[in-house]
VMD Tcl script that builds the backbone (N, CA, C; Angstrom):
set m [mol new atoms 297]
animate dup $m
set s [atomselect $m all]
$s set {name element resname resid chain x y z} {
  {N N MET 1 A 0.825 -1.192 0.000}
  {CA C MET 1 A 0.000 0.000 0.000}
  {C C MET 1 A 0.871 1.258 0.000}
  {N N LYS 2 A 1.951 1.237 0.810}
  {CA C LYS 2 A 2.843 2.395 0.857}
  {C C LYS 2 A 3.417 2.702 -0.518}
  {N N LYS 3 A 3.774 1.647 -1.237}
  {CA C LYS 3 A 4.379 1.842 -2.555}
  {C C LYS 3 A 3.398 2.508 -3.511}
  {N N ILE 4 A 2.133 2.141 -3.434}
  {CA C ILE 4 A 1.122 2.737 -4.305}
  {C C ILE 4 A 0.978 4.223 -4.003}
  {N N ILE 5 A 0.946 4.563 -2.737}
  {CA C ILE 5 A 0.830 5.967 -2.348}
  {C C ILE 5 A 2.056 6.745 -2.815}
  {N N ILE 6 A 3.226 6.206 -2.610}
  {CA C ILE 6 A 4.456 6.896 -3.010}
  {C C ILE 6 A 4.493 7.089 -4.521}
  {N N ILE 7 A 4.138 6.074 -5.273}
  {CA C ILE 7 A 4.128 6.199 -6.730}
  {C C ILE 7 A 3.104 7.232 -7.168}
  {N N SER 8 A 1.934 7.227 -6.538}
  {CA C SER 8 A 0.904 8.217 -6.869}
  {C C SER 8 A 1.388 9.624 -6.601}
  {N N ILE 9 A 2.038 9.804 -5.482}
  {CA C ILE 9 A 2.514 11.142 -5.133}
  {C C ILE 9 A 3.661 11.555 -6.043}
  {N N LEU 10 A 4.512 10.618 -6.424}
  {CA C LEU 10 A 5.576 10.946 -7.381}
  {C C LEU 10 A 4.971 11.427 -8.696}
  {N N LEU 11 A 3.931 10.751 -9.148}
  {CA C LEU 11 A 3.263 11.188 -10.368}
  {C C LEU 11 A 2.631 12.557 -10.174}
  {N N LEU 12 A 2.079 12.783 -9.008}
  {CA C LEU 12 A 1.492 14.077 -8.684}
  {C C LEU 12 A 2.537 15.173 -8.779}
  {N N PHE 13 A 3.704 14.948 -8.187}
  {CA C PHE 13 A 4.749 15.965 -8.189}
  {C C PHE 13 A 5.286 16.205 -9.588}
  {N N SER 14 A 5.278 15.192 -10.408}
  {CA C SER 14 A 5.800 15.393 -11.753}
  {C C SER 14 A 4.908 16.317 -12.571}
  {N N THR 15 A 3.666 16.539 -12.137}
  {CA C THR 15 A 2.765 17.427 -12.869}
  {C C THR 15 A 2.883 18.869 -12.413}
  {N N PHE 16 A 3.469 19.146 -11.256}
  {CA C PHE 16 A 3.519 20.506 -10.756}
  {C C PHE 16 A 4.231 21.487 -11.660}
  {N N PRO 17 A 5.370 21.140 -12.265}
  {CA C PRO 17 A 6.001 22.126 -13.144}
  {C C PRO 17 A 5.090 22.581 -14.274}
  {N N VAL 18 A 4.214 21.699 -14.764}
  {CA C VAL 18 A 3.271 22.098 -15.794}
  {C C VAL 18 A 2.353 23.184 -15.258}
  {N N TYR 19 A 1.846 23.005 -14.051}
  {CA C TYR 19 A 0.991 24.023 -13.449}
  {C C TYR 19 A 1.766 25.318 -13.226}
  {N N ALA 20 A 3.017 25.202 -12.849}
  {CA C ALA 20 A 3.803 26.385 -12.512}
  {C C ALA 20 A 4.257 27.152 -13.742}
  {N N ASP 21 A 4.145 26.575 -14.931}
  {CA C ASP 21 A 4.612 27.259 -16.123}
  {C C ASP 21 A 3.554 28.166 -16.741}
  {N N GLY 22 A 2.324 28.054 -16.313}
  {CA C GLY 22 A 1.251 28.843 -16.897}
  {C C GLY 22 A 1.330 30.307 -16.516}
  {N N PRO 23 A 0.604 31.131 -17.262}
  {CA C PRO 23 A 0.649 32.572 -17.002}
  {C C PRO 23 A -0.061 32.982 -15.717}
  {N N SER 24 A -0.853 32.092 -15.145}
  {CA C SER 24 A -1.598 32.458 -13.943}
  {C C SER 24 A -1.223 31.536 -12.787}
  {N N PHE 25 A 0.010 31.628 -12.354}
  {CA C PHE 25 A 0.532 30.783 -11.284}
  {C C PHE 25 A -0.352 30.833 -10.043}
  {N N CYS 26 A -0.862 32.006 -9.720}
  {CA C CYS 26 A -1.660 32.159 -8.492}
  {C C CYS 26 A -3.157 32.206 -8.750}
  {N N ASP 27 A -3.566 32.353 -9.989}
  {CA C ASP 27 A -4.976 32.595 -10.282}
  {C C ASP 27 A -5.695 31.435 -10.957}
  {N N ASP 28 A -5.122 30.262 -10.921}
  {CA C ASP 28 A -5.737 29.111 -11.567}
  {C C ASP 28 A -6.567 28.332 -10.546}
  {N N PRO 29 A -7.900 28.481 -10.588}
  {CA C PRO 29 A -8.739 27.791 -9.599}
  {C C PRO 29 A -8.593 26.282 -9.622}
  {N N GLY 30 A -8.339 25.721 -10.797}
  {CA C GLY 30 A -8.175 24.272 -10.897}
  {C C GLY 30 A -6.971 23.769 -10.115}
  {N N THR 31 A -5.878 24.516 -10.175}
  {CA C THR 31 A -4.678 24.137 -9.436}
  {C C THR 31 A -4.926 24.216 -7.942}
  {N N TRP 32 A -5.591 25.280 -7.499}
  {CA C TRP 32 A -5.879 25.422 -6.065}
  {C C TRP 32 A -6.817 24.320 -5.585}
  {N N LYS 33 A -7.816 23.994 -6.388}
  {CA C LYS 33 A -8.748 22.920 -6.022}
  {C C LYS 33 A -8.005 21.592 -5.913}
  {N N TYR 34 A -7.116 21.355 -6.865}
  {CA C TYR 34 A -6.315 20.133 -6.861}
  {C C TYR 34 A -5.444 20.063 -5.611}
  {N N PHE 35 A -4.764 21.169 -5.301}
  {CA C PHE 35 A -3.924 21.223 -4.101}
  {C C PHE 35 A -4.751 20.959 -2.846}
  {N N GLU 36 A -5.898 21.620 -2.745}
  {CA C GLU 36 A -6.746 21.447 -1.560}
  {C C GLU 36 A -7.195 19.992 -1.413}
  {N N SER 37 A -7.590 19.378 -2.503}
  {CA C SER 37 A -8.046 17.988 -2.415}
  {C C SER 37 A -6.910 17.050 -2.014}
  {N N MET 38 A -5.708 17.295 -2.558}
  {CA C MET 38 A -4.578 16.425 -2.233}
  {C C MET 38 A -4.120 16.623 -0.783}
  {N N THR 39 A -4.116 17.853 -0.300}
  {CA C THR 39 A -3.692 18.071 1.088}
  {C C THR 39 A -4.715 17.509 2.067}
  {N N GLN 40 A -5.976 17.490 1.669}
  {CA C GLN 40 A -6.983 16.868 2.533}
  {C C GLN 40 A -6.882 15.345 2.475}
  {N N LYS 41 A -6.597 14.830 1.302}
  {CA C LYS 41 A -6.494 13.376 1.129}
  {C C LYS 41 A -5.261 12.808 1.828}
  {N N TYR 42 A -4.156 13.583 1.842}
  {CA C TYR 42 A -2.896 13.149 2.443}
  {C C TYR 42 A -2.416 14.169 3.480}
  {N N PRO 43 A -3.150 14.319 4.580}
  {CA C PRO 43 A -2.788 15.349 5.574}
  {C C PRO 43 A -1.442 15.111 6.254}
  {N N ASP 44 A -0.964 13.879 6.266}
  {CA C ASP 44 A 0.312 13.572 6.916}
  {C C ASP 44 A 1.496 13.599 5.951}
  {N N ASP 45 A 1.250 13.960 4.722}
  {CA C ASP 45 A 2.309 14.021 3.719}
  {C C ASP 45 A 2.996 15.381 3.826}
  {N N ILE 46 A 4.081 15.408 4.562}
  {CA C ILE 46 A 4.783 16.659 4.852}
  {C C ILE 46 A 5.316 17.327 3.580}
  {N N PRO 47 A 5.962 16.607 2.655}
  {CA C PRO 47 A 6.416 17.288 1.437}
  {C C PRO 47 A 5.278 17.957 0.658}
  {N N LEU 48 A 4.144 17.294 0.586}
  {CA C LEU 48 A 2.987 17.888 -0.084}
  {C C LEU 48 A 2.529 19.145 0.654}
  {N N GLN 49 A 2.477 19.074 1.980}
  {CA C GLN 49 A 2.075 20.238 2.776}
  {C C GLN 49 A 3.062 21.394 2.583}
  {N N ILE 50 A 4.345 21.060 2.462}
  {CA C ILE 50 A 5.371 22.090 2.245}
  {C C ILE 50 A 5.127 22.790 0.909}
  {N N LEU 51 A 4.867 22.023 -0.143}
  {CA C LEU 51 A 4.620 22.630 -1.447}
  {C C LEU 51 A 3.375 23.510 -1.428}
  {N N HIS 52 A 2.347 23.054 -0.753}
  {CA C HIS 52 A 1.112 23.831 -0.654}
  {C C HIS 52 A 1.364 25.148 0.079}
  {N N ALA 53 A 2.049 25.071 1.201}
  {CA C ALA 53 A 2.362 26.274 1.974}
  {C C ALA 53 A 3.283 27.211 1.175}
  {N N LEU 54 A 4.217 26.639 0.450}
  {CA C LEU 54 A 5.117 27.450 -0.366}
  {C C LEU 54 A 4.343 28.215 -1.430}
  {N N LYS 55 A 3.431 27.544 -2.087}
  {CA C LYS 55 A 2.639 28.219 -3.131}
  {C C LYS 55 A 1.815 29.353 -2.529}
  {N N ILE 56 A 1.210 29.123 -1.373}
  {CA C ILE 56 A 0.444 30.179 -0.705}
  {C C ILE 56 A 1.348 31.367 -0.408}
  {N N GLY 57 A 2.509 31.091 0.161}
  {CA C GLY 57 A 3.441 32.158 0.511}
  {C C GLY 57 A 3.967 32.896 -0.703}
  {N N LEU 58 A 4.294 32.167 -1.757}
  {CA C LEU 58 A 4.790 32.813 -2.967}
  {C C LEU 58 A 3.723 33.707 -3.593}
  {N N CYS 59 A 2.492 33.252 -3.580}
  {CA C CYS 59 A 1.409 34.075 -4.143}
  {C C CYS 59 A 1.191 35.332 -3.296}
  {N N ASN 60 A 1.325 35.213 -1.992}
  {CA C ASN 60 A 1.236 36.413 -1.142}
  {C C ASN 60 A 2.358 37.388 -1.478}
  {N N LYS 61 A 3.557 36.876 -1.685}
  {CA C LYS 61 A 4.697 37.737 -2.011}
  {C C LYS 61 A 4.527 38.400 -3.383}
  {N N ILE 62 A 3.922 37.681 -4.325}
  {CA C ILE 62 A 3.633 38.280 -5.633}
  {C C ILE 62 A 2.641 39.432 -5.464}
  {N N GLN 63 A 1.591 39.206 -4.666}
  {CA C GLN 63 A 0.590 40.258 -4.434}
  {C C GLN 63 A 1.197 41.482 -3.750}
  {N N GLN 64 A 2.191 41.266 -2.921}
  {CA C GLN 64 A 2.865 42.366 -2.222}
  {C C GLN 64 A 3.943 43.016 -3.091}
  {N N ASN 65 A 4.121 42.507 -4.298}
  {CA C ASN 65 A 5.175 42.970 -5.208}
  {C C ASN 65 A 6.577 42.778 -4.626}
  {N N SER 66 A 6.739 41.763 -3.783}
  {CA C SER 66 A 8.055 41.439 -3.215}
  {C C SER 66 A 8.899 40.626 -4.183}
  {N N ILE 67 A 8.221 39.817 -4.991}
  {CA C ILE 67 A 8.897 39.014 -6.005}
  {C C ILE 67 A 8.036 39.009 -7.266}
  {N N THR 68 A 8.672 38.665 -8.368}
  {CA C THR 68 A 7.911 38.565 -9.612}
  {C C THR 68 A 7.307 37.174 -9.731}
  {N N GLU 69 A 6.360 37.057 -10.627}
  {CA C GLU 69 A 5.753 35.751 -10.857}
  {C C GLU 69 A 6.797 34.771 -11.394}
  {N N THR 70 A 7.678 35.242 -12.234}
  {CA C THR 70 A 8.739 34.384 -12.772}
  {C C THR 70 A 9.636 33.863 -11.658}
  {N N GLU 71 A 10.003 34.728 -10.716}
  {CA C GLU 71 A 10.828 34.297 -9.580}
  {C C GLU 71 A 10.080 33.259 -8.748}
  {N N ALA 72 A 8.792 33.487 -8.537}
  {CA C ALA 72 A 7.989 32.546 -7.761}
  {C C ALA 72 A 7.916 31.188 -8.448}
  {N N ILE 73 A 7.699 31.205 -9.746}
  {CA C ILE 73 A 7.632 29.949 -10.506}
  {C C ILE 73 A 8.952 29.205 -10.414}
  {N N ASN 74 A 10.047 29.924 -10.558}
  {CA C ASN 74 A 11.364 29.279 -10.471}
  {C C ASN 74 A 11.595 28.674 -9.089}
  {N N LEU 75 A 11.264 29.415 -8.040}
  {CA C LEU 75 A 11.420 28.889 -6.673}
  {C C LEU 75 A 10.548 27.656 -6.454}
  {N N PHE 76 A 9.307 27.732 -6.901}
  {CA C PHE 76 A 8.392 26.614 -6.729}
  {C C PHE 76 A 8.907 25.376 -7.457}
  {N N ASN 77 A 9.337 25.555 -8.700}
  {CA C ASN 77 A 9.836 24.414 -9.473}
  {C C ASN 77 A 11.099 23.819 -8.862}
  {N N GLU 78 A 11.950 24.657 -8.298}
  {CA C GLU 78 A 13.138 24.147 -7.606}
  {C C GLU 78 A 12.739 23.288 -6.410}
  {N N MET 79 A 11.732 23.725 -5.680}
  {CA C MET 79 A 11.282 22.939 -4.528}
  {C C MET 79 A 10.615 21.649 -4.983}
  {N N VAL 80 A 9.896 21.681 -6.086}
  {CA C VAL 80 A 9.305 20.448 -6.620}
  {C C VAL 80 A 10.411 19.453 -6.940}
  {N N ASP 81 A 11.483 19.939 -7.569}
  {CA C ASP 81 A 12.611 19.064 -7.874}
  {C C ASP 81 A 13.226 18.494 -6.600}
  {N N THR 82 A 13.351 19.325 -5.577}
  {CA C THR 82 A 13.914 18.884 -4.296}
  {C C THR 82 A 13.036 17.807 -3.674}
  {N N VAL 83 A 11.732 18.042 -3.671}
  {CA C VAL 83 A 10.798 17.077 -3.081}
  {C C VAL 83 A 10.793 15.781 -3.892}
  {N N ALA 84 A 10.865 15.890 -5.206}
  {CA C ALA 84 A 10.899 14.682 -6.039}
  {C C ALA 84 A 12.153 13.864 -5.727}
  {N N SER 85 A 13.271 14.547 -5.511}
  {CA C SER 85 A 14.511 13.842 -5.140}
  {C C SER 85 A 14.354 13.153 -3.789}
  {N N MET 86 A 13.700 13.841 -2.850}
  {CA C MET 86 A 13.442 13.240 -1.533}
  {C C MET 86 A 12.592 11.997 -1.694}
  {N N ARG 87 A 11.577 12.065 -2.543}
  {CA C ARG 87 A 10.692 10.920 -2.778}
  {C C ARG 87 A 11.471 9.752 -3.369}
  {N N ASP 88 A 12.356 10.045 -4.313}
  {CA C ASP 88 A 13.167 8.981 -4.920}
  {C C ASP 88 A 14.016 8.284 -3.867}
  {N N GLU 89 A 14.629 9.066 -2.993}
  {CA C GLU 89 A 15.458 8.487 -1.931}
  {C C GLU 89 A 14.615 7.653 -0.975}
  {N N MET 90 A 13.425 8.136 -0.633}
  {CA C MET 90 A 12.537 7.389 0.256}
  {C C MET 90 A 12.123 6.077 -0.392}
  {N N LYS 91 A 11.811 6.132 -1.693}
  {CA C LYS 91 A 11.389 4.937 -2.413}
  {C C LYS 91 A 12.515 3.906 -2.436}
  {N N LYS 92 A 13.738 4.356 -2.733}
  {CA C LYS 92 A 14.879 3.439 -2.756}
  {C C LYS 92 A 15.098 2.806 -1.390}
  {N N LYS 93 A 14.971 3.597 -0.340}
  {CA C LYS 93 A 15.152 3.082 1.009}
  {C C LYS 93 A 14.090 2.037 1.342}
  {N N GLU 94 A 12.845 2.305 0.976}
  {CA C GLU 94 A 11.779 1.336 1.245}
  {C C GLU 94 A 11.990 0.055 0.478}
  {N N GLU 95 A 12.471 0.175 -0.749}
  {CA C GLU 95 A 12.708 -1.027 -1.558}
  {C C GLU 95 A 13.816 -1.878 -0.951}
  {N N THR 96 A 14.852 -1.255 -0.429}
  {CA C THR 96 A 15.938 -2.025 0.186}
  {C C THR 96 A 15.511 -2.574 1.543}
  {N N ASP 97 A 14.619 -1.879 2.234}
  {CA C ASP 97 A 14.117 -2.369 3.520}
  {C C ASP 97 A 13.211 -3.585 3.344}
  {N N ASP 98 A 12.567 -3.690 2.153}
  {CA C ASP 98 A 11.669 -4.819 1.896}
  {C C ASP 98 A 12.422 -6.119 1.709}
  {N N PHE 99 A 13.711 -6.036 1.394}
  {CA C PHE 99 A 14.480 -7.261 1.140}
  {C C PHE 99 A 15.155 -7.747 2.349}
}
mol reanalyze $m
mol bondsrecalc $m
mol representation Tube
mol addrep $m
């Protein structure tokens, strides 16, 4: 069961850069709805919660004119890459623990 969840979340994370490349990083209701449903479905998934909180914070900073949308997208995508790497390491560890 753990493996199915991890694979699902890995697939989920692989879609985030697509969402982050659009012209409306903060204004896409579909992305927010998706994030809300996933954070409710996986409340104990800390990496997912981190990405959700990061997006909220980045959008607040864009509204305050503290950063540009391009900077926010780049930061978000970097964190997605970091989280995906963490997931890969977790998956490898679980696979070796199973043997």
